[in-house]
C-alpha positions as CSV (number, residue, x, y, z in Angstrom):
1,M,0.8,-11.5,10.5
2,E,-2.9,-11.1,11.3
3,Y,-2.6,-7.3,11.5
4,S,-1.4,-7.2,7.9
5,I,-4.5,-9.0,6.7
6,L,-6.7,-6.6,8.6
7,A,-4.8,-3.6,7.2
8,A,-5.1,-4.9,3.7
9,G,-8.9,-5.3,4.1
10,I,-9.3,-1.9,5.5
11,L,-7.1,-0.4,2.7
12,M,-9.2,-2.0,0.0
13,G,-12.5,-1.3,1.6
14,L,-11.9,2.4,2.3
15,S,-10.5,3.0,-1.1
16,A,-13.6,1.5,-2.7
17,I,-15.9,3.6,-0.4
18,G,-13.9,6.8,-1.1
19,A,-14.1,6.2,-4.9
20,G,-17.9,5.5,-4.6
21,I,-18.4,8.8,-2.8
22,G,-16.2,10.7,-5.2
23,V,-17.9,9.4,-8.3
24,G,-21.3,10.2,-6.7
25,I,-20.4,13.8,-6.0
26,L,-18.8,14.1,-9.4
27,G,-21.9,12.8,-11.1
28,S,-24.2,15.1,-9.2
29,K,-22.1,18.1,-10.1
30,F,-22.1,17.0,-13.7
31,I,-25.9,16.8,-13.8
32,E,-26.1,20.1,-12.0
33,G,-23.8,21.8,-14.6
34,I,-25.8,20.4,-17.5
35,A,-29.0,21.6,-15.9
36,R,-27.6,25.1,-15.6
37,Q,-26.0,25.4,-19.0
38,P,-27.2,22.7,-21.4
39,E,-25.1,24.1,-24.3
40,L,-22.0,23.0,-22.5
41,A,-23.0,19.4,-22.2
42,P,-20.3,18.0,-24.7
43,F,-17.6,19.9,-23.0
44,L,-18.7,18.9,-19.5
45,Q,-19.1,15.3,-20.6
46,G,-15.5,15.0,-21.7
47,R,-14.3,16.5,-18.5
48,F,-16.6,14.3,-16.5
49,F,-15.2,11.0,-18.0
50,L,-11.7,12.2,-17.6
51,M,-12.1,12.9,-13.9
52,M,-14.2,9.8,-13.4
53,G,-11.3,7.7,-14.8
54,L,-8.8,9.4,-12.5
55,T,-11.1,9.0,-9.5
56,D,-11.5,5.2,-10.3
57,A,-7.7,4.8,-10.6
58,V,-7.2,5.4,-6.9
59,P,-9.1,2.3,-5.6
60,M,-7.4,0.2,-8.2
61,I,-4.0,1.2,-6.8
62,G,-5.4,0.6,-3.3
63,I,-6.5,-2.9,-4.3
64,G,-3.1,-3.6,-5.9
65,L,-1.4,-2.5,-2.7
66,G,-3.8,-4.6,-0.6
67,M,-3.2,-7.7,-2.7
68,Y,0.5,-7.1,-2.4
69,M,0.2,-6.9,1.4
70,L,-1.9,-10.1,1.4
71,F,0.2,-12.3,-0.8
72,A,3.7,-11.0,-1.0
73,L,4.4,-10.0,2.6
């Protein structure tokens, strides 16, 4: 039983860390792309928000699975 609590904590923590790193890299590439070609800013902004939303969906799924492991199992 205690291993499932540890596994849920690791699952939620690593998914949050991974999303933080992913959004950081995505943001830096977004700024870099705008610095190189400022005329593409609206196009890049739409793509940036789409990919940021997809990147943030992964830890939400991880937190949902972690909560399931904590409370349902």
